[in-house]
C-alpha positions in Angstrom: 0.2 -0.1 0.3 1.2 3.7 -0.5 2.6 5.9 1.6 -0.4 8.2 0.9 -3.1 5.2 1.1 -1.5 4.5 4.5 -1.8 7.8 5.5 -5.5 8.0 5.1 -6.4 4.4 6.9 -4.2 5.9 10.0 -6.4 9.5 10.3 -9.8 8.5 10.0 -11.7 7.2 13.0 -15.1 6.5 13.0 -17.3 6.9 15.9 -20.8 6.9 13.9 -22.2 7.2 10.9 -23.9 10.4 12.1 -20.8 12.1 13.7 -19.0 14.1 11.1 -15.2 13.6 10.8 -12.2 15.9 9.6 -10.9 14.5 6.4 -6.7 15.2 7.3 -6.6 17.0 4.0 -8.9 19.8 4.4 -6.7 23.1 6.0 -9.5 24.7 7.8 -8.9 28.8 8.2 -7.9 30.4 11.5 -10.0 32.3 13.4 -8.7 34.9 15.3 -9.6 36.2 18.6 -11.1 40.0 16.8 -13.4 37.9 14.7 -15.4 37.1 17.7 -19.3 37.8 17.6 -20.1 40.1 20.5 -17.1 42.9 19.2 -18.0 41.9 15.3 -21.3 43.7 16.0 -20.3 46.2 18.4 -19.6 49.3 16.4 -21.3 49.4 12.9 -19.0 50.7 10.9 -18.5 53.1 7.6 -18.2 51.3 4.1 -15.5 49.4 3.1 -13.4 49.5 -0.3 -12.3 46.3 -0.2 -9.3 44.8 -2.2 -9.8 41.3 -1.8 -9.8 39.1 -5.0 -12.3 38.9 -7.4 -12.5 35.4 -8.0 -13.3 32.9 -5.3 -11.1 29.7 -5.2 -10.0 26.8 -2.7 -7.3 25.3 -2.5 -7.9 21.4 -4.0 -6.2 18.8 -2.3 -6.6 14.9 -3.1 -9.7 12.7 -1.6 -8.9 9.3 -0.2 -10.2 8.2 -3.6 -7.6 9.2 -5.8 -5.3 6.7 -4.5 -5.8 3.3 -6.2 -5.8 1.2 -3.6 -8.6 3.5 -2.2 -11.7 1.0 -1.0 -14.7 2.1 -1.7 -17.2 4.1 1.1 -14.5 4.1 3.1 -14.6 7.7 3.8 -16.8 8.7 6.9 -19.7 11.2 5.2 -22.6 11.0 3.7 -23.3 12.0 0.5 -25.5 14.9 1.5 -23.1 16.4 3.8 -22.0 19.9 2.8 -20.1 20.7 5.7 -16.5 21.9 5.2 -15.3 18.6 7.3 -16.2 16.4 4.0 -16.0 18.9 1.5 -13.5 21.3 2.0 -15.4 24.3 0.8 -17.2 24.6 -1.9 -17.2 27.3 -4.8 -18.6 27.4 -8.5 -16.5 26.9 -11.6 -18.6 27.1 -14.5 -22.3 26.0 -14.7 -21.3 23.7 -11.6 -20.9 24.0 -7.8 -18.0 22.2 -7.1 -15.5 21.0 -3.7 -12.0 21.6 -3.3 -11.8 17.6 -4.8 -13.3 19.3 -8.0 -16.4 17.4 -7.4 -19.8 18.5 -8.9 -22.0 19.6 -6.2 -25.9 19.3 -6.4 -27.0 21.4 -3.9 -30.8 20.9 -3.1 -32.8 22.1 0.3 -35.2 24.5 1.6 -36.4 27.6 2.4 -36.1 28.1 6.4 -38.4 29.8 6.9 -41.6 30.8 6.2 -42.8 32.0 9.7 -39.5 34.0 8.9 -41.6 36.8 7.6 -43.4 37.7 10.8 -42.1 37.9 14.5 -42.5 36.2 17.0 -45.4 38.3 19.0 -47.1 39.2 16.3 -50.4 40.3 17.1 -52.9 40.4 14.6 -55.8 42.4 16.3 -53.1 45.4 16.9 -51.3 45.8 13.7 -49.7 48.1 12.6 -49.3 48.9 16.3 -46.1 48.2 18.2 -43.7 48.0 14.8 -40.7 49.1 17.1 -41.0 46.8 19.8 -41.6 43.2 17.4 -38.8 40.6 17.9 -37.8 37.7 15.8 -36.0 36.3 18.3 -36.7 32.3 17.6 -37.4 32.5 14.0 -37.5 29.8 12.3 -37.6 27.7 15.9 -36.3 28.0 19.4 -32.7 26.7 19.9 -33.9 23.9 21.9 -35.7 22.5 18.9 -33.3 23.6 16.2 -31.8 19.8 16.4 -34.9 17.8 15.5 -35.7 20.0 12.7 -32.2 20.3 11.6 -31.9 15.9 11.7 -35.5 16.0 10.0 -33.7 17.9 7.1 -30.6 15.6 6.7 -32.8 12.6 7.1 -34.9 14.0 4.1 -31.1 14.9 2.3 -32.5 18.6 1.9 -29.4 20.1 3.6 -29.1 23.2 1.6 -31.0 26.1 3.3 -32.0 29.3 1.8 -32.0 30.8 5.6 -34.3 33.7 5.5 -33.9 37.3 7.7 -35.9 40.2 7.1 -34.8 43.9 7.1 -37.4 44.5 10.0 -35.8 41.9 11.9 -32.8 43.2 12.2 -33.5 46.6 12.4 -37.6 46.9 13.6 -36.5 49.7 16.5 -35.2 53.0 14.2 -32.3 53.6 12.0 -29.1 52.3 13.1 -30.6 50.3 16.0 -29.8 47.2 16.0 -31.4 43.5 17.4 -28.2 42.2 19.0 -30.1 39.5 20.9 -31.7 38.5 17.1 -28.3 38.7 15.8 -26.9 36.5 18.4 -29.4 34.2 18.3 -28.7 34.2 14.6 -25.1 32.9 14.8 -26.1 30.2 17.3 -28.9 28.6 15.1 -26.1 28.9 11.6 -23.5 27.4 13.7 -25.6 24.1 14.4 -26.0 23.4 11.2 -22.3 21.5 10.0 -23.5 19.6 13.2 -26.0 17.7 10.7 -23.9 18.2 7.4 -25.9 21.8 6.2 -25.0 24.7 5.1 -26.8 27.9 3.7 -26.9 31.1 2.5 -28.6 34.1 4.0 -31.2 35.3 2.1 -32.9 39.0 3.1 -36.3 38.2 2.4 -39.3 41.1 1.2 -42.4 40.8 -0.7 -44.1 44.0 -1.5 -41.7 46.0 0.2 -42.8 45.4 4.2 -45.7 43.8 6.0 -46.8 47.0 6.6 -47.5 47.5 3.0 -49.0 43.8 2.8 -45.8 41.8 2.6 -42.4 41.2 4.5 -39.1 42.5 4.4 -38.6 46.2 5.9 -39.2 47.7 8.8 -42.5 50.0 9.5 -39.8 53.7 9.9 -38.6 52.6 5.9 -42.5 53.9 5.2 -43.2 56.4 7.8 -39.3 58.1 7.1 -41.0 58.6 2.9 -44.4 60.1 4.9 -46.9 57.3 5.0 -49.1 57.0 7.7 -49.4 53.5 9.1 -53.0 53.7 10.0 -54.5 54.6 6.6 -52.5 52.5 4.2 -55.5 50.2 4.2 -58.5 52.7 4.2 -56.8 54.6 1.4 -55.9 51.9 -0.9 -52.7 52.2 -0.5 -52.0 48.7 0.3 -54.1 45.5 1.2 -53.2 44.4 4.9 -56.2 41.9 5.4 -53.6 39.0 4.6 -50.8 40.0 7.1 -53.4 39.9 9.7 -53.9 36.8 9.2 -56.9 36.5 6.3 -56.0 35.4 2.5 -57.9 32.0 3.2 -61.2 32.9 2.3 -61.9 32.7 -1.6 -62.5 36.7 -2.1 -59.4 37.3 -0.3 -57.6 34.2 -2.2 -54.0 35.7 -4.3 -54.8 39.6 -3.8 -51.2 40.2 -2.2 -49.1 40.1 -4.9 -51.3 43.2 -6.2 -49.9 45.1 -3.3 -46.5 45.6 -5.9 -48.7 48.0 -7.7 -50.6 49.8 -5.0 -49.0 53.4 -3.8 -47.4 52.1 -0.7 -45.3 49.4 -2.3 -44.7 50.5 -5.6 -43.7 54.6 -4.2 -41.1 53.1 -2.0 -39.4 50.5 -4.1 -39.5 53.9 -6.7 -37.5 55.7 -3.9 -35.2 53.0 -3.0 -34.4 52.5 -6.1 -34.1 55.6 -7.9 -35.1 58.1 -5.8 -32.3 60.6 -6.7 -34.3 60.1 -10.0 -37.7 60.3 -9.7 -38.2 61.9 -6.7 -35.4 64.4 -5.7 -37.2 66.8 -3.8 -37.7 64.1 -0.8 -35.7 65.0 1.8 -35.5 63.3 5.0 -33.2 63.5 7.8 -31.1 66.4 7.9 -31.6 66.5 4.1 -30.5 63.6 2.9 -32.4 62.4 -0.1 -34.6 59.4 0.5 -32.4 57.0 -1.9 -29.4 57.6 -0.1 -31.0 57.3 2.9 -32.6 54.0 2.7 -29.8 52.6 0.5 -27.0 53.3 3.4 -29.2 51.9 6.2 -30.2 49.1 4.2 -26.5 48.5 3.2 -25.3 49.6 6.7 -27.8 46.6 8.1 -26.5 43.9 5.7 -22.8 44.7 6.9 -23.9 44.5 10.8 -25.5 41.0 9.5 -22.6 40.1 7.7 -19.9 40.9 10.6 -22.2 38.7 12.8 -22.3 35.5 10.8 -20.1 36.2 7.6 -17.2 34.4 9.5 -19.2 31.0 9.9 -18.2 27.3 7.9 -22.2 27.1 7.4 -23.0 30.6 5.7 -21.9 29.5 1.9 -23.1 33.0 0.7 -25.7 35.9 0.5 -28.7 37.2 -1.4 -29.3 40.4 -1.5 -32.9 40.5 -1.5 -35.7 38.2 -2.2 -37.5 38.7 -5.3 -36.8 42.8 -6.4 -39.4 44.5 -8.1 -38.6 47.9 -10.0 -41.8 49.8 -8.4 -43.2 53.0 -11.1 -39.4 52.5 -13.0 -40.2 52.0 -16.4 -44.1 52.2 -16.3 -45.2 53.1 -20.1 -48.4 54.8 -18.7 -49.7 55.9 -15.6 -53.3 54.9 -16.8 -52.6 51.4 -17.1 -50.4 48.4 -15.9 -48.9 45.4 -18.1 -51.2 42.6 -17.6 -48.9 40.5 -19.0 -46.3 41.0 -16.0 -48.7 42.7 -13.4 -50.8 40.7 -11.8 -54.8 42.2 -11.8 -57.4 40.5 -9.0 -59.4 42.3 -7.1 -59.2 46.0 -6.9 -56.6 47.0 -8.8 -56.0 50.9 -9.3 -53.5 52.0 -11.8 -50.5 54.3 -11.0 -52.7 57.2 -11.5 -55.6 56.2 -9.7 -53.0 54.8 -6.8 -52.2 58.5 -6.4 -55.2 59.8 -6.2 -56.7 57.7 -3.5 -53.4 58.0 -1.6 -54.2 61.8 -1.8 -57.8 61.4 -0.1 -59.7 61.4 -3.5 -62.6 58.5 -3.9 -62.0 56.7 -7.0 -64.0 54.6 -9.0 -61.9 51.4 -9.8 -61.6 48.4 -12.2 -62.5 45.3 -10.3 -60.9 41.6 -12.0 -62.0 38.3 -11.4 -60.7 34.9 -12.2 -61.3 33.9 -16.0 -60.3 31.1 -18.3 -58.3 30.7 -20.6 -56.9 34.8 -19.8 -56.5 34.2 -15.8 -58.5 37.1 -14.9 -60.8 39.6 -16.6 -62.5 43.0 -15.6 -65.8 42.1 -14.7 -67.1 45.9 -12.8 -65.8 48.5 -10.7 -66.0 50.2 -7.3 -65.7 53.0 -5.6 -62.8 53.2 -3.2 -61.7 55.2 -0.2 -65.0 56.7 0.4 -63.9 58.1 3.3 -61.0 60.1 1.7 -58.6 59.1 4.0 -54.8 60.4 3.4 -52.1 57.7 3.2 -50.0 61.2 3.6 -49.2 62.2 7.4 -49.5 66.0 7.6 -45.9 65.7 9.6 -44.3 64.3 7.1 -41.4 65.2 4.7 -44.1 65.8 1.9 -46.5 67.6 4.7 -49.5 66.0 3.5 -49.0 66.0 -0.4 -48.8 62.8 -2.9 -45.5 62.4 -3.2 -45.6 62.4 -7.2 -48.1 65.5 -7.0 -45.5 67.3 -5.5 -43.0 66.3 -8.1 -45.6 67.8 -11.2 -46.3 64.2 -12.0 -50.3 65.0 -11.9 -52.3 67.6 -10.2 -55.7 67.9 -8.7 -57.9 70.8 -9.7 -59.8 72.1 -7.4 -62.1 74.2 -9.1 -63.1 71.1 -11.2 -62.5 68.4 -8.7 -61.2 66.0 -10.5 -57.2 65.0 -10.8 -55.3 65.5 -14.1 -51.8 63.5 -15.4 -49.3 66.3 -16.7 -46.8 63.7 -17.3 -47.9 60.2 -18.4 -44.6 58.8 -19.2 -42.9 60.1 -16.2 -41.3 56.7 -14.9 -39.5 56.2 -18.5 -37.4 58.7 -18.5 -35.2 60.9 -15.9 -36.8 63.8 -15.5 -34.0 66.3 -16.1 -32.4 64.8 -19.0 -35.0 62.8 -21.0 -32.7 60.1 -21.2 -34.5 56.5 -21.5 -33.8 54.7 -18.1 -33.8 50.8 -17.7 -34.2 49.7 -13.9 -31.8 46.4 -15.0 -28.8 48.6 -16.4 -29.2 51.9 -14.2 -30.4 50.9 -10.7 -30.4 46.9 -10.2 -26.9 46.0 -11.3 -25.0 49.0 -9.8 -26.5 48.8 -6.4 -26.0 44.7 -6.7 -22.4 45.0 -7.4 -22.0 48.0 -4.8 -23.7 45.5 -2.5 -21.6 42.7 -3.1 -18.4 44.8 -2.6 -19.5 45.7 0.7 -20.3 42.3 2.4 -17.3 40.8 1.1 -15.4 43.7 2.4 -17.7 43.1 5.6 -16.7 39.1 6.3 -14.1 38.2 9.3 -10.8 37.4 8.5 -10.3 38.5 4.8 -12.5 35.3 3.4 -14.7 37.4 1.9 -13.7 36.0 -1.7 -15.1 32.4 -0.3 -18.7 33.8 -0.2 -21.0 33.4 -3.2 -23.3 35.6 -4.1 -27.3 35.2 -5.0 -29.1 37.0 -7.2 -32.0 37.1 -8.9 -34.2 39.2 -11.4 -38.1 40.2 -10.9 -40.2 37.6 -10.5 -42.0 35.6 -13.8 -39.0 37.3 -15.9 -36.7 35.3 -17.7 -33.0 36.6 -17.1 -32.2 39.6 -19.2 -30.1 40.0 -22.0 -28.5 42.8 -20.3 -27.0 41.0 -17.5 -23.7 40.9 -19.1 -20.2 40.0 -17.1 -19.6 43.6 -16.3 -22.7 44.0 -14.4 -22.2 40.1 -12.2 -20.5 40.5 -9.3 -18.2 38.1 -8.6 -19.2 34.3 -7.6 -22.7 35.2 -8.9 -25.0 32.2 -8.9 -28.1 32.8 -10.6 -31.3 32.0 -8.2 -34.7 32.7 -9.9 -37.6 31.5 -8.5 -40.2 29.2 -10.4 -44.0 28.4 -9.5 -46.8 27.0 -11.6 -48.5 30.0 -12.2 -52.1 28.4 -12.7 -51.9 26.6 -9.6 -50.5 29.1 -7.7 -53.3 31.6 -8.8 -56.1 28.9 -8.5 -54.7 26.7 -6.3 -56.1 24.0 -8.5 -54.5 21.0 -10.0 -56.1 17.8 -12.0 -55.2 16.1 -14.9 -55.2 19.0 -17.0 -51.8 21.6 -16.7 -50.8 24.5 -18.9 -47.8 26.4 -19.9 -48.8 29.7 -18.5 -45.5 30.7 -19.2 -45.2 30.3 -22.7 -49.0 31.6 -23.0 -47.6 35.5 -21.6 -45.2 35.3 -24.4 -47.5 34.7 -27.2 -47.3 31.5 -27.7 -51.0 29.8 -29.0 -52.9 28.4 -26.2 -53.5 24.8 -28.3 -49.5 24.0 -28.0 -49.3 25.1 -23.9 -52.0 22.1 -23.3 -50.4 19.3 -21.3 -52.8 15.9 -19.8 -51.6 13.6 -17.2 -49.2 13.1 -14.4 -46.2 12.7 -17.7 -48.0 15.8 -18.9 -47.4 18.0 -16.2 -43.9 16.7 -15.6 -42.9 17.5 -19.6 -44.9 20.8 -19.3 -42.7 21.9 -16.1 -39.3 20.5 -17.5 -40.4 22.7 -20.7 -40.9 25.7 -18.7 -38.0 25.8 -16.3 -35.6 24.2 -19.3 -36.8 27.7 -20.6 -36.0 29.7 -17.6 -32.5 28.5 -17.1 -31.0 28.7 -20.2 -32.5 32.3 -20.8 -29.8 32.4 -18.0 -26.9 30.6 -19.7 -27.6 32.5 -22.9 -27.4 35.8 -20.9 -24.5 34.8 -17.7 -22.6 32.4 -19.9 -21.3 29.9 -17.3 -22.7 30.3 -13.7 -24.2 28.5 -11.7 -28.3 28.5 -11.8 -30.2 27.4 -8.7 -33.8 27.7 -8.4 -34.1 29.3 -4.9 -38.1 29.2 -4.1 -40.4 26.6 -6.1 -43.2 24.8 -4.2 -46.6 23.4 -4.4 -50.0 24.6 -2.5 -50.4 22.4 0.6 -54.3 23.7 0.7 -54.7 23.5 -2.8 -58.2 22.0 -4.6 -60.4 23.5 -2.1 -58.6 22.2 1.3 -60.1 18.5 0.3 -57.2 16.7 1.8 -57.3 18.2 5.0 -60.2 16.4 5.5 -59.4 12.9 3.6 -56.0 13.0 4.1 -55.4 12.3 0.5 -52.6 13.9 -1.2 -52.3 12.4 -4.5 -52.7 15.8 -6.2 -50.0 17.4 -4.4 -47.7 14.7 -4.8 -48.0 14.5 -8.2 -47.8 18.2 -8.9 -44.3 17.6 -6.5 -42.9 15.3 -8.4 -43.3 17.0 -11.2 -41.9 19.9 -10.5 -38.8 18.2 -9.0 -38.7 15.7 -12.2 -38.6 18.9 -14.2 -35.5 20.0 -12.1 -33.7 17.1 -12.0 -34.1 17.1 -16.3 -32.5 20.5 -15.8 -29.5 19.4 -14.0 -29.9 22.1 -11.5 -30.2 22.3 -7.7 -32.8 23.8 -5.8 -34.2 25.4 -2.4 -37.5 24.2 -1.6 -40.7 26.3 -0.7 -40.7 26.0 2.6 -40.1 24.3 5.5 -42.1 25.9 7.9 -41.7 24.1 11.7 -45.2 26.1 12.7 -47.2 25.3 10.0 -51.0 24.1 10.8 -54.0 23.1 8.8 -56.3 26.1 9.7 -53.6 28.8 9.7 -51.2 27.1 7.4 -47.9 28.9 7.3 -50.2 32.1 8.4 -49.0 34.9 6.0 -51.6 36.1 3.2 -53.2 32.9 3.1 -50.6 30.8 2.2 -50.0 27.2 3.0 -46.7 25.5 1.5 -44.8 23.8 4.0 -45.4 19.9 3.7 -44.2 19.8 7.2 -47.5 20.4 9.4 -46.4 20.9 12.8 -50.1 19.9 13.6 -49.7 16.5 12.5 -46.1 15.7 13.7 -47.2 15.3 17.0 -45.3 15.6 20.6 -41.8 15.8 20.3 -41.0 13.5 23.2 -42.3 10.8 24.5 -41.9 9.5 28.5 -39.4 12.2 28.9 -37.0 10.7 25.7 -36.0 13.1 23.3 -37.1 12.6 19.9 -34.0 10.3 18.0 -32.0 12.3 15.7 -30.2 9.5 13.9 -30.6 9.2 9.8 -32.6 6.1 10.2 -34.7 7.4 13.1 -38.7 6.9 11.0 -40.1 9.0 14.1 -38.1 11.9 12.1 -41.0 11.6 9.2 -43.9 12.6 11.4 -45.6 15.8 10.5 -44.2 15.2 7.1 -46.9 15.0 4.1 -46.0 13.7 0.4 -42.5 12.7 1.6 -42.9 9.7 -1.4 -42.2 12.7 -3.8 -40.0 15.2 -1.5 -37.6 12.6 -0.3 -35.9 11.1 -3.3 -32.6 9.8 -4.6 -29.9 12.2 -6.5 -26.5 12.4 -6.9 -25.1 15.2 -4.5 -21.4 14.3 -5.2 -20.2 13.2 -8.8 -16.2 12.9 -9.7 -17.4 14.3 -13.1 -20.0 16.0 -14.9 -23.8 15.1 -14.5 -25.3 14.3 -17.6 -28.9 13.0 -16.6 -30.9 12.1 -13.8 -33.9 9.7 -14.1 -36.1 9.3 -11.4 -39.7 6.9 -11.3 -41.6 8.0 -7.6 -44.0 4.6 -8.9 -41.0 2.5 -8.7 -38.2 3.6 -7.2 -35.7 3.0 -9.9 -33.7 5.2 -11.1 -30.9 5.9 -13.1 -28.0 8.3 -13.4 -25.2 9.0 -16.1 -22.1 11.4 -15.6 -19.0 12.2 -17.8 -14.9 12.2 -16.6 -13.1 14.4 -18.7 -9.2 13.8 -19.0 -7.0 15.9 -17.2 -5.8 19.0 -18.3 -2.1 19.9 -19.0 -1.7 21.5 -15.9 -1.9 18.5 -14.0 0.6 16.8 -15.8 -1.0 15.5 -19.2 0.9 16.0 -22.0 0.3 18.5 -24.7 -0.8 15.3 -27.0 -3.2 13.9 -24.9 -4.6 17.6 -24.2 -5.2 17.7 -28.1 -7.3 15.1 -27.9 -9.5 15.6 -24.9 -12.1 16.6 -27.0 -12.6 14.0 -28.8 -16.0 12.2 -27.4 -16.1 8.4 -27.8 -19.7 7.4 -25.9 -22.9 6.8 -27.9 -24.9 9.6 -25.1 -26.4 12.6 -27.0 -26.2 13.8 -23.8 -22.3 14.2 -24.3 -20.8 17.3 -25.9 -18.0 19.9 -25.2 -19.3 22.6 -27.8 -20.4 25.4 -24.8 -24.1 25.0 -25.3 -26.5 26.7 -23.2 -28.8 23.8 -23.3 -29.5 22.1 -20.1 -29.0 18.4 -21.8 -25.6 19.7 -22.9 -23.1 20.8 -20.3 -19.7 21.9 -21.6 -17.2 19.3 -20.9 -14.0 21.4 -22.2 -12.3 23.4 -19.1 -13.8 21.6 -16.2 -11.5 21.6 -13.1 -9.2 18.9 -12.1 -10.4 16.4 -10.2 -9.0 14.9 -7.5 -11.5 12.2 -6.3 -13.0 9.3 -8.2 -15.7 8.5 -6.0 -19.4 9.4 -6.9 -21.5 10.0 -3.7 -25.2 9.3 -4.2 -28.2 10.3 -1.6 -30.5 7.5 -1.4 -33.0 7.6 1.0 -33.1 5.1 3.9 -37.0 5.1 3.5 -36.7 4.1 -0.5 -34.3 0.9 1.2 -36.1 -0.1 4.1 -37.1 -3.9 3.8 -35.7 -3.9 0.4 -32.7 -5.1 -1.2 -30.8 -2.6 -3.1 -29.5 -3.7 -6.7 -26.9 -1.7 -8.7 -26.8 -2.4 -12.3 -24.8 -0.7 -16.0 -21.4 -0.5 -14.1 -17.9 -1.1 -15.8 -16.0 -4.2 -15.1 -13.5 -3.1 -12.2 -16.0 -0.4 -10.9 -17.0 -1.2 -7.3 -19.9 0.4 -5.4 -21.2 0.0 -1.3 -24.5 1.6 0.1 -24.4 2.5 3.5 -28.6 3.0 4.9 -27.3 4.6 8.2 -25.8 7.1 5.6 -28.3 6.9 2.9 -25.4 6.9 0.8 -24.3 4.7 -2.4 -20.6 5.3 -3.0 -20.3 4.4 -6.5 -16.0 4.4 -7.0 -15.3 3.6 -11.3 -11.6 1.2 -11.7 -8.4 2.9 -11.4 -7.5 1.5 -15.0 -6.0 3.7 -17.3 -6.7 1.9 -20.5 -10.3 0.8 -21.3 -12.4 -0.8 -24.2 -14.5 2.0 -25.7 -16.6 1.1 -29.2 -14.0 -2.1 -29.0 -11.1 0.0 -29.2 -9.1 0.2 -26.3 -8.2 3.5 -25.7 -5.8 6.0 -23.0 -8.3 6.9 -20.2 -6.1 10.0 -19.9 -7.0 11.0 -23.4 -10.5 10.9 -23.5 -14.1 11.4 -22.0 -15.3 8.7 -20.5 -18.9 8.2 -20.0 -20.5 6.2 -16.6 -24.2 5.5 -15.9 -25.9 3.5 -12.6 -29.1 1.8 -12.9 -31.0 1.3 -9.1 -34.1 -0.6 -8.5 -35.4 -2.4 -5.3 -36.2 -4.9 -4.7 -39.4 -5.9 -4.0 -39.6 -2.9 -5.9 -41.6 0.1 -4.4 -45.7 -0.1 -5.4 -46.7 2.8 -6.7 -49.3 4.7 -9.0 -47.6 4.7 -12.5 -48.1 8.8 -14.2 -50.4 8.6 -16.5 -51.0 10.2 -20.1 -53.6 11.0 -22.9 -52.8 7.9 -24.4 -52.9 6.1 -21.2 -55.9 7.2 -20.1 -57.9 7.2 -23.7 -55.9 5.4 -26.1 -58.3 2.2 -25.5 -61.2 4.5 -26.7 -59.2 5.9 -29.4 -58.6 2.5 -30.1 -62.4 1.2 -30.2 -63.4 3.9 -32.3 -61.0 3.2 -34.7 -62.0 -0.3 -34.8 -65.7 0.6 -35.3 -64.9 2.9 -38.2 -62.6 0.6 -39.7 -65.4 -2.3 -39.7 -67.8 0.6 -41.5 -65.6 1.1 -43.8 -65.3 -2.5 -44.4 -68.8 -3.5 -44.6 -69.7 -0.4 -47.2 -66.8 -1.2 -49.3 
């Protein structure tokens, strides 16, 4: 045995299958005493001009499996353990996440959690009072409950976390006043993650700007700063607040909250945040500071405080600046209407001009929209809003009670005629001072995104800011804009858009018939967008997600794409499942969605795991109910004084889970090569996985002659190419980072393997494998040969792309409902009709 192998064997100390072990090849960074948490938040600092490297890199090291004498499965890790102890750290290369051994990492997990949108002491009866005294300590769960939730996510293989925080949680008391108790709690929770193999990126969540505008995110003082009266926003039509007060469940209120983006409060705040200097230059706040500068500086100061509190943690892979950013009024072509294809029309929908009138205290009649088909909504009437003439603006505010946009000459009120008039219909299309046409992305979003990135990188302790990843997304339901070229991309950027099936989201219903709303909204003939059955839903979702991802590759180049949010409403189909406990349609939809994500070869974080979800309140925010874990269905967390078992094979952890057959599924977590195709069939539990191992580049010792042949591909698979295609099916193979590992680790849930024999097929001669149900990991180790047979020829492995495939089934097989399509449902009827027609033809002729 080699010296290298001997050193490996002597350094492994396996205490138990759930214990994290330190590989001797990982060199953890040194943490200095001045990076401790208390001192890191004691004094907020000014912006930092960081000089750290613009490229995040990890020092490559050899994985034990690189040794020819390595025995498969010898590493004391599990596939879905992302801690630095087992990966050495994670960075990006091309469209992939990779670890320090060069393996491609398929990161999948959850949003933790939807309950982080609201404070622990939320009081629907008194809202919006008490904004300064709210607390988010204990969101998403109390510290003493954290182990059971983290263990549950580990058991389910969902170990990559989009950890949600809000601006309100950090700075609710007022500008520059930070909740150090919450930051301490935040650090404590995130510090626990590596013990369970979890890592996270921290995402600042917002919807419709703020809870006080009908969503979540910014603190109340931001709206008051601009001059809004929190107690008059709903009555004046400036916001819809019943959803954040505990409503949103009734048919009349279902799905109204996204319309808040177009209402006065949220649209004005977004416009002032991104482009106040351009469109609201006369709005000056404390000490005469322009509103844009004040809001953006406060936002960046808050972010720096957060990063100084948690940025040094190994469990924090990176950060996301803002959830689902919105442009407000910017780029709005006309004050008289919103774009039906991009802005939801449901319920009372005032135009921008009508929202100005309402906020200024003028009763106004607006269009009322209701659900319809095939178009999602139609105008079915009108309704008078704000009949009492309540103003949304405070008399003691910076606008002195006047509407902000009237103050800027966008419109005026004629007292003699008792009516308003638009003066500048296209005010938000061009810079009012210069007349130059503006673009929200290039003029406002990209510059601020890069400014934020620079600030955050500089705030990470110990100069490790260059290691962090930065997650960014476009406006919801938009493709990646072509303008997002390299000069607009921050270093270590990950494209993290969201995807939901818009028809299901809107109707809260799913059945045999599904529609590609994404395509319809972009002008595709509706007849080409209809799909039938479970197979049809898979194909429908796969088309939508592939289109979204490939648009990202076309604009951004080879950047990683991760779907930051995707999910299934548990209360769809009139909440029938809560009464019958039959979750068939939710399970079918979740399977179709994750199958589509797997076909696109990308990771994701599901929306959402909510430890407080129950059947009556759901996720307790605007009537949403997306959590497939229900606390009310989990039962007591302790029994006979004994703590809930936390081992990965503890079935007790599944209590409270629903549709787990669709959520908990195999996936290739760490691939010693480039993933090509993964196919999983939920009905049988079988799956197949193929990947390619490209030849090493010359820098790793390969000769120049061998390098010149490295683009030759000898496999028949159509999924393999090195053309640099933006297709999700043909990832580039040339230029991959050097591999320092041979072993691939596949997560295979214990739920599938329980009581069954796992059978592996498709491996080449000399390949080995082992499955450890305690670690829920299938280890696959290709042989260490230097030559092999390819297409009947003996070739040098070092000079060619090598294709691998593994097929897995179970004995006895998993028994489930096989997916249907139009032919399986109606094929027999079609054949019967054809037979009758042929018989009639034969009879007459």
